[in-house]
C-alpha positions in Angstrom: 85.8 103.1 92.5 86.3 105.6 89.4 86.9 109.1 89.2 85.3 111.8 86.4 86.0 115.4 85.6 87.1 118.2 83.5 90.8 117.7 83.2 91.9 121.4 83.2 93.5 123.7 85.6 91.6 125.7 88.1 88.9 124.4 90.2 87.5 120.9 89.0 85.0 118.7 90.3 86.4 115.4 90.7 83.5 112.5 91.0 84.3 109.5 92.6 82.0 106.5 92.2 82.1 104.3 95.3 80.4 100.9 95.4 80.1 98.7 99.0 81.0 95.1 97.9 81.1 93.7 101.2 78.7 92.1 103.4 79.2 95.1 105.9 77.8 98.6 106.2 81.0 101.0 105.6 81.0 104.5 106.6 84.0 106.2 104.1 86.0 108.4 106.3 87.7 110.6 103.5 88.6 110.7 100.0 92.0 112.0 98.7 92.8 112.5 95.1 96.4 113.2 93.8 97.1 113.9 89.9 99.6 111.8 88.7 102.7 112.2 86.6 102.4 116.2 86.5 105.2 118.7 87.9 105.2 122.3 88.7 101.6 122.5 89.9 100.1 123.5 93.4 97.2 121.1 94.2 94.5 122.3 97.0 91.7 120.7 98.8 92.6 117.4 97.3 92.0 115.6 100.9 88.5 115.9 102.2 86.2 114.2 104.9 83.2 113.0 104.1 81.3 110.4 106.4 79.3 108.6 103.7 77.5 105.4 105.0 77.1 102.7 102.5 75.0 99.5 102.9 76.0 96.3 101.2 75.8 96.5 97.4 75.0 100.4 97.7 76.7 102.8 95.3 77.3 106.3 95.5 79.0 109.1 93.8 81.1 111.6 96.0 82.3 114.9 94.6 85.2 116.4 95.6 86.2 119.9 94.6 90.1 120.3 93.8 92.2 123.2 92.6 95.2 122.5 90.5 97.2 125.7 89.6 100.3 125.8 87.5 103.5 127.2 88.9 105.2 127.8 85.7 104.5 128.6 82.0 105.6 125.1 80.9 103.0 124.0 83.2 99.9 125.2 81.1 100.4 122.6 78.8 99.8 119.9 81.2 96.8 117.5 81.0 95.4 115.8 84.0 94.6 112.2 82.6 95.2 110.2 85.7 94.7 110.7 89.3 95.3 108.2 92.5 92.2 107.9 94.8 92.4 107.1 98.4 89.6 106.1 100.7 89.7 105.8 104.3 86.6 103.8 105.5 85.8 101.7 108.4 83.1 98.5 109.3 82.2 98.4 112.8 85.2 96.0 113.5 88.3 97.3 111.6 89.3 100.5 109.4 90.9 100.2 105.8 92.6 102.1 103.2 92.1 101.9 99.6 94.3 103.4 96.7 93.5 102.9 93.3 95.0 104.5 90.0 92.2 106.1 88.0 92.0 107.4 84.6 90.3 110.5 84.4 87.1 110.7 82.1 85.7 113.9 81.2 82.0 115.1 81.8 80.1 117.3 80.5 
C-alpha cells in the first residue's frame, strides 16, 4: 500500500496503491486516510466506502479526495508529509483491517 498526493491544504487527491498478495479474491470495503503529526486542522471526507474487488496478485489505485483546512494562522505553515492509511477488506471467509503509516509523495 502506498499514498501519493500534493501535500498542501485544501481538497487534494490521495492515491492509495493496493496489491492483493493473498491467494484469495478480496473486496476492499473502505479506505481511511488520516494526516499524522499535525494539529489545528480540520479533516473532511477522509473515510470513504469503495467496494473494490481484487483478484490474487492484482494491483489497483484507489483515489480518495480529502479536504484539510487550517484552524489557525500558525497551521498554515504545516506540510502534510505522512498519513495513516487504514483499509477494511474481506475475503469469502473473513474480514480484515490493515493500517500502515506512509510518507506522502508529490505527484504532478
